[in-house]
C-alpha positions in Angstrom: -35.8 -21.4 3.2 -35.2 -21.3 6.7 -32.4 -19.5 8.1 -29.1 -20.9 9.3 -27.5 -19.0 11.9 -24.0 -18.6 11.8 -22.0 -21.1 14.4 -18.2 -20.5 14.7 -15.2 -19.1 16.5 -14.1 -15.5 17.1 -10.7 -14.8 16.0 -9.4 -11.2 16.5 -5.9 -9.9 15.0 -4.2 -6.8 15.7 -2.6 -4.6 13.2 0.2 -3.4 15.0 1.9 0.0 13.6 5.2 1.5 14.5 6.7 4.4 12.9 5.2 3.8 9.3 5.9 -0.3 9.5 3.8 -2.8 10.8 4.5 -6.2 13.0 3.6 -9.5 11.4 4.7 -12.9 13.1 5.7 -15.9 11.2 3.9 -19.4 12.2 6.3 -21.4 14.0 7.9 -24.5 12.9 5.9 -26.4 15.1 3.2 -26.0 12.6 4.9 -27.2 9.6 1.4 -26.8 7.5 2.0 -23.1 8.1 5.6 -22.5 8.5 7.1 -20.0 5.8 3.6 -18.1 6.2 3.2 -14.5 8.3 0.0 -13.5 10.0 -0.8 -10.5 12.5 -0.5 -11.3 16.0 -3.9 -12.6 17.7 -5.9 -15.2 17.6 -9.3 -17.5 18.9 -11.1 -15.8 21.7 -11.4 -18.4 24.8 -14.8 -19.2 26.1 -15.9 -16.9 28.8 -13.2 -14.2 27.9 -13.9 -10.6 26.9 -12.8 -9.7 23.6 -10.3 -6.9 24.2 -8.7 -8.9 26.9 -8.3 -11.9 24.7 -6.7 -9.9 22.2 -4.0 -8.7 24.7 -3.7 -12.3 25.9 -2.9 -13.5 22.0 -0.8 -10.8 21.6 1.2 -11.0 25.1 1.6 -14.8 24.3 2.8 -14.4 20.6 5.3 -11.2 20.9 5.5 -10.7 24.8 4.3 -7.3 24.5 1.5 -5.2 25.7 -0.6 -3.2 23.1 -2.9 -0.2 23.6 -5.9 -1.5 21.3 -7.5 1.1 18.7 -10.5 0.9 16.0 -11.8 -2.1 14.5 -10.7 -1.7 11.1 -12.5 -5.0 9.3 -14.4 -7.9 9.9 -14.8 -11.1 8.0 -15.7 -14.7 7.5 -13.1 -17.6 7.0 -12.6 -20.9 7.1 -9.6 -22.2 8.7 -7.5 -25.2 8.2 -9.5 -27.3 10.8 -12.4 -26.4 9.0 -14.3 -24.6 11.7 -15.7 -21.3 10.6 -14.2 -17.9 12.3 -15.4 -14.4 12.8 -12.6 -12.1 12.1 -12.1 -8.5 14.2 -9.2 -6.7 12.9 -8.4 -3.9 15.3 -5.4 -1.1 15.3 -3.2 -1.3 17.9 0.0 0.2 19.2 2.3 -1.2 21.5 2.1 0.2 24.9 5.7 0.7 25.1 7.4 1.6 21.9 10.9 0.5 22.6 9.7 -2.9 23.9 11.8 -5.7 23.1 9.9 -8.4 21.3 10.0 -11.3 23.1 7.9 -14.7 22.0 7.7 -18.4 22.6 8.8 -20.8 19.4 5.5 -22.7 19.6 3.6 -19.1 19.0 5.7 -17.8 16.7 9.3 -18.3 14.8 9.8 -14.7 14.3 8.3 -11.4 14.4 8.9 -8.3 12.0 8.4 -4.8 11.3 7.6 -4.5 7.5 6.6 -1.6 5.3 3.3 -0.9 3.5 5.2 -2.3 0.8 6.8 -5.2 1.9 3.4 -6.4 3.9 1.8 -6.6 0.6 4.3 -8.9 -0.6 4.1 -11.1 2.4 2.9 -14.7 2.0 0.2 -14.9 4.4 -1.5 -18.1 4.6 -5.4 -17.0 4.5 -6.8 -15.3 1.3 -9.1 -13.5 3.6 -6.4 -12.3 5.9 -4.2 -10.9 2.6 -7.3 -9.4 1.2 -8.5 -7.4 4.2 -4.4 -6.2 4.6 -4.3 -5.2 0.9 -7.1 -3.2 1.2 -7.0 -1.2 4.4 -3.0 -0.6 3.1 -3.9 0.3 0.0 -6.8 2.8 1.0 -4.5 3.8 3.9 -7.4 3.7 6.1 -5.5 2.6 9.6 -6.9 5.0 11.9 
């Protein structure tokens, strides 16, 4: 059987930790299909954009803060709501300024909040693949 190469988009997310809590954003009301669900800050890589620059841009757009990007925690593949295949890269991250106020655009996030490990495990996360990756990481405590 001939090989078929993966064709898809690259999605990058940041699992941002501060004082044992993790930053998640709630999808905005302008995206009714997703509203009420939470996810880690991040998004798709633009054509011609360097991966880490793209992740920094997405986080800045969603929560108005600069981040320090750490290690890759996990990778995976999922199909987004538009039925497009995505290669997911999840990084550990911290805020450049841990006291920075979170300022976000309403078309990017309805709200941003810090959650404990236990609270994250209970959050409604739209993509099952994202939820499973986060669950495995938080249960294993592999977050460095």
